[in-house]
LUMMARDO-38343 format. One record per residue (C-alpha): residue number from 1; x, y, z. Coordinates in nm, 2 decimals, always signed. Each point is the difference from the previous one (the first is absolute). Layout:
R  resi    east   north      up
R   NUM       X       Y       Z
...
This chain:
R  resi    east   north      up
R     1   +0.21   -4.80   +0.09
R     2   -0.18   -0.30   -0.14
R     3   -0.16   -0.28   +0.22
R     4   +0.28   -0.24   -0.05
R     5   +0.26   +0.25   +0.12
R     6   -0.23   +0.12   +0.28
R     7   -0.02   -0.36   +0.12
R     8   +0.38   -0.03   -0.03
R     9   +0.07   +0.29   +0.24
R    10   -0.30   -0.09   +0.23
R    11   +0.20   -0.32   +0.08
R    12   +0.32   +0.19   +0.04
R    13   -0.09   +0.29   +0.24
R    14   +0.14   +0.08   +0.35
R    15   -0.18   +0.12   +0.32
R    16   -0.02   +0.38   +0.01
R    17   +0.06   +0.24   +0.29
R    18   +0.18   -0.24   +0.23
R    19   +0.29   +0.23   +0.10
R    20   +0.06   +0.35   +0.11
R    21   +0.34   +0.18   +0.01
R    22   +0.08   -0.12   +0.35
R    23   -0.06   -0.36   -0.11
R    24   +0.20   +0.06   -0.32
R    25   +0.29   +0.14   +0.22
R    26   -0.03   -0.31   +0.21
R    27   +0.01   -0.22   -0.31
R    28   +0.32   +0.17   -0.11
R    29   +0.16   -0.06   +0.33
R    30   -0.12   -0.35   +0.02
R    31   +0.15   -0.08   -0.35
R    32   +0.34   +0.09   +0.13
R    33   +0.02   -0.04   +0.38
R    34   +0.14   -0.36   -0.03
R    35   +0.31   +0.16   -0.14
R    36   +0.07   +0.15   +0.35
R    37   -0.02   -0.35   +0.16
R    38   +0.21   -0.20   -0.23
R    39   +0.19   +0.00   -0.33
R    40   +0.16   +0.35   +0.01
R    41   +0.27   -0.14   +0.23
R    42   +0.14   -0.22   -0.27
R    43   +0.13   +0.33   -0.15
R    44   +0.24   +0.02   +0.29
R    45   +0.19   -0.30   -0.13
R    46   +0.02   +0.16   -0.34
R    47   +0.10   +0.35   +0.08
R    48   +0.05   +0.04   +0.37
R    49   -0.20   +0.26   +0.20
R    50   +0.14   +0.29   -0.19
R    51   -0.09   -0.16   -0.34
R    52   -0.35   -0.07   +0.12
R    53   -0.05   +0.35   +0.14
R    54   +0.10   +0.13   -0.34
R    55   -0.24   -0.24   -0.17
R    56   -0.28   +0.10   +0.24
R    57   +0.05   +0.37   -0.08
R    58   +0.02   -0.04   -0.37
R    59   -0.28   -0.24   -0.04
R    60   -0.21   +0.19   +0.25
R    61   +0.06   +0.30   -0.23
R    62   -0.10   -0.21   -0.30
R    63   -0.33   -0.10   +0.16
R    64   -0.08   +0.34   +0.13
R    65   +0.04   +0.17   -0.33
R    66   -0.18   -0.28   -0.18
R    67   -0.31   +0.00   +0.23
R    68   -0.05   +0.37   -0.07
R    69   -0.04   -0.09   -0.37
R    70   -0.22   -0.30   +0.08
R    71   -0.22   +0.21   +0.23
R    72   -0.05   +0.25   -0.30
R    73   -0.07   -0.28   -0.25
R    74   -0.24   -0.19   +0.23
R    75   -0.20   +0.31   +0.07
R    76   -0.04   +0.06   -0.37
R    77   -0.06   -0.36   -0.11
R    78   -0.13   -0.22   +0.28
R    79   -0.03   -0.37   -0.10
R    80   +0.09   -0.34   +0.13
R    81   +0.28   -0.01   -0.26
R    82   +0.18   +0.29   +0.17
R    83   +0.36   -0.01   -0.13
R    84   -0.08   -0.20   -0.30
R    85   -0.28   +0.23   -0.08
R    86   +0.22   +0.31   +0.03
R    87   +0.26   -0.15   -0.22
R    88   -0.26   -0.12   -0.25
R    89   -0.11   +0.36   -0.06
R    90   +0.36   +0.14   -0.01
R    91   +0.19   -0.27   -0.18
R    92   -0.26   -0.19   -0.20
R    93   -0.12   -0.36   +0.02
R    94   +0.34   -0.17   +0.01
R    95   +0.14   +0.25   +0.25
R    96   -0.30   -0.04   +0.23
R    97   +0.01   -0.37   -0.03
R    98   +0.37   -0.03   +0.09
R    99   -0.05   +0.23   +0.30
R   100   -0.29   -0.21   +0.12
R   101   +0.19   -0.33   -0.04
R   102   +0.31   +0.15   +0.19
R   103   -0.23   +0.10   +0.28
R   104   -0.17   -0.35   -0.01
R   105   +0.35   -0.16   +0.03
R   106   +0.07   +0.22   +0.31
R   107   -0.34   -0.07   +0.17
R   108   -0.01   -0.37   -0.07
R   109   +0.35   -0.06   +0.13
R   110   +0.01   +0.23   +0.30
R   111   -0.26   -0.20   +0.20
R   112   +0.21   -0.31   -0.06
R   113   +0.30   +0.18   +0.15
R   114   -0.21   +0.12   +0.30
R   115   -0.13   -0.36   +0.05
R   116   +0.37   -0.12   +0.03
R   117   +0.05   +0.28   +0.27
R   118   -0.32   -0.11   +0.18
R   119   +0.14   -0.34   +0.01
R   120   +0.31   +0.14   +0.17
R   121   -0.20   +0.18   +0.27
R   122   -0.21   -0.32   +0.06
R   123   +0.31   -0.21   +0.04
R   124   +0.15   +0.25   +0.24
R   125   -0.31   -0.04   +0.22
R   126   +0.04   -0.37   -0.01
R   127   -0.37   -0.04   -0.09
R   128   -0.14   -0.35   -0.07
R   129   +0.36   -0.13   -0.03
R   130   +0.01   +0.11   -0.37
R   131   +0.35   -0.01   -0.15
R   132   -0.11   +0.02   -0.37
R   133   -0.18   +0.30   -0.13
R   134   -0.23   -0.14   -0.28
R   135   -0.29   -0.10   +0.23
R   136   +0.00   +0.36   +0.13
R   137   +0.00   +0.14   -0.34
R   138   -0.29   -0.22   -0.10
R   139   -0.21   +0.10   +0.31
R   140   +0.06   +0.37   -0.05
R   141   -0.08   -0.01   -0.37
R   142   -0.32   -0.19   +0.06
R   143   -0.13   +0.22   +0.28
R   144   +0.08   +0.34   -0.15
R   145   -0.09   -0.08   -0.36
R   146   -0.33   -0.14   +0.14
R   147   -0.06   +0.32   +0.19
R   148   +0.05   +0.21   -0.31
R   149   -0.24   -0.22   -0.19
R   150   -0.26   +0.06   +0.27
R   151   +0.00   +0.37   -0.05
R   152   +0.21   +0.31   -0.05
R   153   -0.16   +0.22   +0.27
R   154   +0.05   -0.25   +0.27
R   155   +0.35   -0.07   -0.13
R   156   +0.11   +0.36   +0.02
R   157   -0.14   +0.06   +0.34
R   158   +0.17   -0.32   +0.14
R   159   +0.32   +0.11   -0.16
R   160   -0.02   +0.34   +0.17
R   161   -0.04   -0.16   +0.34
R   162   +0.31   -0.24   -0.06
R   163   +0.21   +0.30   -0.11
R   164   -0.09   +0.19   +0.32
R   165   +0.14   -0.29   +0.20
R   166   +0.32   +0.00   -0.20
R   167   +0.05   +0.38   +0.04
R   168   -0.05   -0.04   +0.37
R   169   +0.27   -0.27   +0.00
R   170   +0.24   +0.24   -0.19
R   171   -0.06   +0.27   +0.26
R   172   +0.07   -0.23   +0.29
R   173   +0.31   -0.13   -0.18
R   174   +0.13   +0.36   -0.05
R   175   -0.05   +0.09   +0.37
R   176   +0.16   -0.32   +0.12
R   177   +0.31   +0.04   -0.22
R   178   +0.07   +0.37   +0.05
R   179   +0.19   -0.03   +0.34
R   180   +0.22   -0.27   -0.16
R   181   +0.10   +0.19   -0.31
R   182   +0.38   +0.01   -0.06
R   183   +0.13   +0.16   -0.32
R   184   +0.30   -0.24   +0.00
R   185   -0.24   -0.29   -0.05
R   186   -0.10   +0.13   -0.34
R   187   +0.35   -0.04   -0.14
R   188   +0.11   -0.34   +0.14
R   189   +0.02   -0.18   -0.34
R   190   +0.36   -0.06   -0.10
R   191   +0.10   +0.20   -0.32
R   192   +0.11   -0.20   -0.30
R   193   +0.31   +0.21   -0.07
R   194   +0.04   -0.14   -0.35
R   195   -0.33   +0.15   -0.11
R   196   -0.02   +0.34   -0.16
R   197   -0.10   +0.26   +0.25
R   198   +0.00   -0.23   +0.30
R   199   -0.02   +0.16   +0.35
R   200   -0.16   -0.05   +0.34
R   201   -0.30   +0.20   -0.14
R   202   +0.00   -0.21   -0.33
R   203   +0.15   -0.33   +0.09
R   204   -0.07   -0.14   -0.35
R   205   +0.09   +0.32   -0.18
R   206   -0.19   +0.16   -0.28
R   207   -0.11   -0.33   -0.16
R   208   -0.16   -0.10   +0.34
R   209   -0.18   +0.33   +0.02
R   210   -0.14   -0.06   -0.35
R   211   -0.13   -0.34   +0.10
R   212   -0.16   +0.14   +0.31
R   213   -0.24   +0.21   -0.21
R   214   -0.22   -0.30   -0.05
R   215   -0.04   -0.04   +0.37
R   216   -0.05   +0.37   +0.04
R   217   -0.30   -0.04   -0.23
R   218   -0.15   -0.27   +0.24
R   219   -0.07   +0.27   +0.25
R   220   -0.25   +0.15   -0.25
R   221   -0.08   -0.27   -0.25
R   222   -0.37   +0.00   -0.11
R   223   -0.12   +0.34   +0.14
R   224   -0.07   +0.09   -0.36
R   225   -0.28   -0.26   +0.01
R   226   -0.24   +0.24   +0.18
R   227   -0.15   +0.12   -0.33
R   228   -0.10   -0.35   -0.08
R   229   -0.30   +0.06   +0.24
R   230   -0.12   +0.30   -0.21
R   231   -0.32   -0.17   -0.12
R   232   -0.08   -0.10   +0.36
R   233   +0.07   +0.34   +0.16
R   234   -0.26   +0.24   +0.13
R   235   +0.15   +0.30   -0.19
R   236   +0.30   -0.10   -0.19
R   237   +0.09   +0.34   -0.13
R   238   +0.05   +0.14   +0.35
R   239   +0.06   -0.32   +0.20
R   240   +0.28   -0.14   -0.21
R   241   +0.25   +0.28   +0.03
R   242   -0.06   +0.03   +0.38
R   243   +0.03   -0.37   +0.06
R   244   +0.31   -0.07   -0.19
R   245   +0.20   +0.30   +0.13
R   246   -0.10   -0.06   +0.36
R   247   +0.11   -0.37   -0.03
R   248   +0.34   +0.11   -0.14
R   249   +0.07   +0.24   +0.29
R   250   -0.08   -0.28   +0.25
R   251   +0.22   -0.24   -0.18
R   252   +0.30   +0.23   -0.01
R   253   -0.02   +0.06   +0.38
R   254   -0.05   -0.37   +0.09
R   255   +0.27   -0.13   -0.25
R   256   +0.27   +0.23   +0.12
R   257   -0.08   -0.07   +0.37
R   258   +0.04   -0.38   -0.06
R   259   +0.32   +0.04   -0.20
R   260   +0.16   +0.22   +0.26
R   261   -0.11   -0.18   +0.32
R   262   +0.01   -0.37   -0.09
R   263   +0.36   +0.03   -0.12
R   264   +0.10   +0.26   +0.25
R   265   -0.12   -0.22   +0.29
R   266   +0.11   -0.35   -0.10
R   267   +0.26   +0.07   -0.27
R   268   -0.01   -0.01   -0.38
R   269   +0.17   -0.34   -0.02
R   270   -0.26   -0.17   +0.22
R   271   -0.30   +0.16   -0.16
R   272   +0.13   -0.06   -0.36
R   273   -0.01   -0.38   +0.06
R   274   -0.34   +0.00   +0.18
R   275   -0.33   -0.15   -0.13
R   276   -0.19   +0.20   +0.25
R   277   +0.21   +0.32   +0.06
R   278   -0.21   +0.19   +0.24
R   279   -0.05   -0.30   +0.23
R   280   +0.38   -0.07   -0.01
R   281   +0.08   +0.36   +0.08
R   282   -0.22   -0.01   +0.30
R   283   +0.15   -0.33   +0.11
R   284   +0.35   +0.14   -0.04
R   285   -0.08   +0.27   +0.26
R   286   -0.15   -0.25   +0.23
R   287   -0.36   +0.10   -0.03
R   288   -0.16   -0.33   -0.06
R   289   -0.35   +0.09   +0.11
R   290   -0.03   +0.28   -0.25
R   291   +0.18   -0.22   -0.26
R   292   -0.28   -0.26   +0.03
R   293   -0.27   +0.27   -0.03
R   294   +0.17   +0.15   -0.31
R   295   +0.04   -0.34   -0.14
R   296   -0.37   -0.06   +0.00
R   297   -0.08   +0.36   -0.11
R   298   +0.27   -0.03   -0.26
R   299   -0.21   -0.28   -0.15
R   300   -0.28   +0.25   -0.02
R   301   +0.22   +0.23   -0.19
R   302   +0.10   -0.26   -0.24
R   303   -0.36   -0.12   -0.03
R   304   -0.12   +0.35   -0.08
R   305   +0.23   +0.04   -0.30
R   306   -0.07   -0.36   -0.11
R   307   -0.37   +0.06   +0.02
R   308   +0.01   +0.34   -0.17
R   309   +0.23   -0.09   -0.29
R   310   -0.24   -0.29   -0.07
R   311   -0.25   +0.27   -0.05
R   312   +0.23   +0.19   -0.23
R   313   +0.09   -0.29   -0.23
R   314   -0.36   -0.10   -0.04
R   315   -0.10   +0.35   -0.11
R   316   +0.29   +0.03   -0.24
R   317   -0.07   -0.33   -0.16
R   318   -0.37   +0.08   +0.00
R   319   +0.05   +0.31   -0.20
R   320   +0.24   -0.16   -0.25
R   321   -0.24   -0.29   -0.05
R   322   -0.31   +0.22   -0.02
R   323   +0.16   +0.20   -0.28
R   324   +0.10   -0.32   -0.19
R   325   +0.37   +0.02   +0.05
R   326   +0.00   -0.33   +0.20
R   327   -0.25   -0.29   -0.01
R   328   -0.35   +0.15   +0.06
R   329   -0.12   -0.27   +0.25
R   330   +0.25   +0.15   +0.25
R   331   -0.21   +0.31   +0.04
R   332   -0.34   -0.17   +0.07
R   333   -0.14   +0.12   +0.33
R   334   -0.22   -0.18   +0.25
R   335   -0.33   +0.09   +0.16
R   336   +0.21   +0.19   +0.26
R   337   +0.16   +0.20   -0.29
R   338   +0.34   -0.15   +0.06
R   339   +0.23   -0.13   -0.28
R   340   +0.04   -0.36   +0.11
R   341   +0.24   -0.14   -0.26
R   342   +0.21   +0.31   +0.02
R   343   +0.05   -0.08   +0.36
R   344   +0.06   -0.37   -0.03
R   345   +0.23   -0.03   -0.29
R   346   +0.28   +0.24   +0.11
R   347   -0.04   -0.14   +0.36
R   348   +0.06   -0.35   -0.13
R   349   +0.31   +0.11   -0.18
R   350   +0.14   +0.19   +0.29
R   351   -0.06   -0.30   +0.24
R   352   +0.17   -0.25   -0.23
R   353   +0.30   +0.23   -0.06
R   354   +0.05   +0.09   +0.37
R   355   -0.03   -0.37   +0.10
R   356   +0.25   -0.11   -0.26
R   357   +0.26   +0.26   +0.09
R   358   -0.03   -0.04   +0.37
R   359   +0.03   -0.38   -0.01
R   360   +0.29   +0.00   -0.25
R   361   +0.20   +0.30   +0.12
R   362   -0.11   +0.11   +0.34
R   363   -0.17   +0.31   +0.14
R   364   +0.27   +0.27   -0.05
R   365   +0.08   -0.11   -0.37
R   366   -0.37   -0.03   -0.09
R   367   -0.09   +0.34   +0.15
R   368   +0.30   +0.16   -0.17
R   369   -0.09   -0.14   -0.34
R   370   -0.38   +0.07   +0.02
R   371   +0.08   +0.36   +0.11
R   372   +0.22   +0.05   -0.30
R   373   -0.26   -0.13   -0.24
R   374   -0.28   +0.22   +0.15
R   375   +0.23   +0.30   +0.00
R   376   +0.09   -0.06   -0.37
R   377   -0.37   +0.01   -0.10
R   378   -0.05   +0.30   +0.23
R   379   +0.28   +0.22   -0.14
R   380   -0.09   -0.08   -0.37
R   381   -0.35   +0.12   +0.08
R   382   +0.13   +0.31   +0.19
R   383   +0.21   +0.11   -0.30
R   384   -0.31   -0.03   -0.23
R   385   -0.24   +0.17   +0.25
R   386   +0.23   +0.30   +0.04
R   387   +0.05   +0.02   -0.37
R   388   -0.38   -0.01   -0.03
R   389   -0.05   +0.30   +0.22
R   390   +0.26   +0.20   -0.20
R   391   -0.16   -0.09   -0.33
R   392   -0.35   +0.07   +0.12
R   393   +0.11   +0.35   +0.11
R   394   +0.11   +0.07   -0.36
R   395   -0.27   -0.19   -0.19
R   396   -0.29   +0.12   +0.22
R   397   +0.08   +0.32   +0.18
R   398   -0.37   +0.08   +0.04
R   399   -0.10   -0.33   +0.15
R   400   -0.22   +0.08   +0.32
R   401   +0.24   -0.06   +0.29
R   402   -0.15   +0.03   +0.35
R   403   +0.35   -0.04   +0.14
R   404   +0.32   +0.11   -0.17
R   405   +0.35   -0.13   +0.07
R   406   +0.23   +0.24   +0.18
R   407   +0.29   +0.08   -0.24
R   408   -0.19   -0.16   -0.29
R   409   +0.22   -0.20   -0.24
R   410   +0.32   +0.09   +0.19
R   411   -0.13   -0.20   +0.29
R   412   -0.10   -0.31   -0.20
R   413   +0.31   +0.04   -0.22
R   414   +0.22   -0.05   +0.31
R   415   -0.20   -0.31   +0.10
R   416   +0.04   -0.13   -0.36
R   417   +0.38   +0.02   +0.02
R   418   +0.01   -0.16   +0.34
R   419   -0.22   -0.29   -0.12
R   420   +0.23   -0.07   -0.29
R   421   +0.29   -0.02   +0.25
R   422   -0.20   -0.24   +0.21
R   423   -0.08   -0.23   -0.30
R   424   +0.38   -0.05   -0.05
R   425   +0.04   -0.06   +0.38
R   426   -0.23   -0.32   -0.02
R   427   +0.26   -0.16   -0.23
R   428   +0.29   +0.07   +0.25
R   429   -0.20   -0.17   +0.28
R   430   -0.10   -0.32   -0.19
R   431   +0.07   -0.01   -0.37
R   432   -0.19   -0.33   -0.03
R   433   -0.32   +0.13   +0.17
R   434   +0.00   +0.32   -0.20
R   435   +0.06   -0.19   -0.33
R   436   -0.29   -0.23   +0.07
R   437   -0.23   +0.29   +0.07
R   438   +0.12   +0.16   -0.33
R   439   -0.08   -0.32   -0.18
R   440   -0.34   -0.01   +0.15
R   441   -0.08   +0.36   -0.09
R   442   +0.11   -0.08   -0.37
R   443   -0.22   -0.31   -0.01
R   444   -0.30   +0.21   +0.10
R   445   +0.09   +0.26   -0.27
R   446   +0.01   -0.29   -0.25
R   447   -0.35   -0.11   +0.11
R   448   -0.13   +0.35   -0.07
R   449   +0.16   +0.03   -0.34
R   450   -0.12   -0.35   -0.12
R   451   -0.35   -0.01   +0.16
R   452   -0.14   +0.25   +0.24
R   453   +0.06   +0.31   -0.21
R   454   -0.27   -0.14   -0.23
R   455   -0.25   -0.07   +0.27
R   456   -0.02   +0.32   +0.21
R   457   -0.32   +0.13   +0.15
R   458   -0.07   +0.37   -0.11
R   459   -0.24   +0.07   +0.28
R   460   +0.24   -0.06   +0.29
R   461   +0.05   +0.32   +0.21
R   462   +0.37   +0.02   -0.09
R   463   -0.07   -0.04   -0.37
R   464   -0.28   +0.26   +0.02
R   465   +0.23   +0.26   +0.17
R   466   +0.25   -0.06   -0.29
R   467   -0.25   +0.00   -0.28
R   468   -0.16   +0.32   +0.13
R   469   +0.34   +0.18   +0.00
R   470   +0.06   -0.13   -0.35
R   471   -0.35   +0.13   -0.11
R   472   +0.07   +0.34   +0.15
R   473   +0.34   +0.02   -0.18
R   474   -0.18   -0.07   -0.33
R   475   -0.24   +0.28   +0.06
R   476   +0.27   +0.24   +0.07
């Protein structure tokens, strides 16, 4: 590496050894835990409780089978690029780039959706007399982007504490709701008899169950971001598989508990229209004191995910910029070894988008649309990530793998098929939102073809992994 290139990477390096496997598992839970507090319930309006249950099972299976593959690839190729780096090695530059951009769309938009739900929880508390969400969005983006700029070690530890409060709130919610569970409450949405397959279990029929898939994903969205911390982990080859799998187990348990007890206590119809479903479920059973506590603690859950996905989008953008796929100034790091512009630029876009939609369309519509855009980016990346695992098993069977996926390519093959179905589902929820996300993805592809493909940085870790593999193939 010459001096110019050495200086380039010196200004684009992250802090090492900031996270062990327990902190990584906490990171995985914190990415997603807001999905238990708000957003998932919109799926009740689309598919009823039965439709959302099917979505939870199918999308939970998609994530579970995918994270096994991610655990294997992250143990073999630890880098801040994570999914983009895996796809770069398996699918080439264009395949890796598209995967990275799809992940970036997911991570840039998900905090905007969470910000909208934070606004809903703040309004339900009546704090400061706020009736419009944009000042809340601005304050949260400024505070938590600022914390990340200050330093990753402090950021991850603070996130872990916030997540613990949210988990405590979920446990209290579960115990408070258990005595009030009534199975009839799950099915109190009136079936639309003219819809194919409509019943009390599926009030909006098969089409409704298809749309509910998007909100089933919200229970798990962004858990795949754990490998983005690879360059900052203590021992990525061992810590990554442990962290991501433990996080997934916790999320399955918490997500099903919320789905069952919130609707089973207050009724699917009430919860489906709520901006703060856990709070409204507790109010419906007359437990106002616990409802107030969960409202405040629910903010902690939303903040944990908001905080953590900011971390995720910054690392994804950092990796794409460092390799030259996106403008290189976005990967310059500060004295604290944090990627300042990679934190600020997506944060600004998310704030403006959330504010515009909330002001023009209201909380429910804004949350629905933002979730659909985030899920579109996520599912495109999932299809490519699963395909990457399958291809690498064939292309590089002798790659050192500390951890191997149970079931091999059959496992990730199942996740690949489910992710394709989920992509289609985003168009059934909001055709306009999914179409806009598709257009944005193609605009980024055009940028690559016309400009960045000619300005890549060969020494970036993700490029080195791929170039090493190509050199080994030439030798053979």
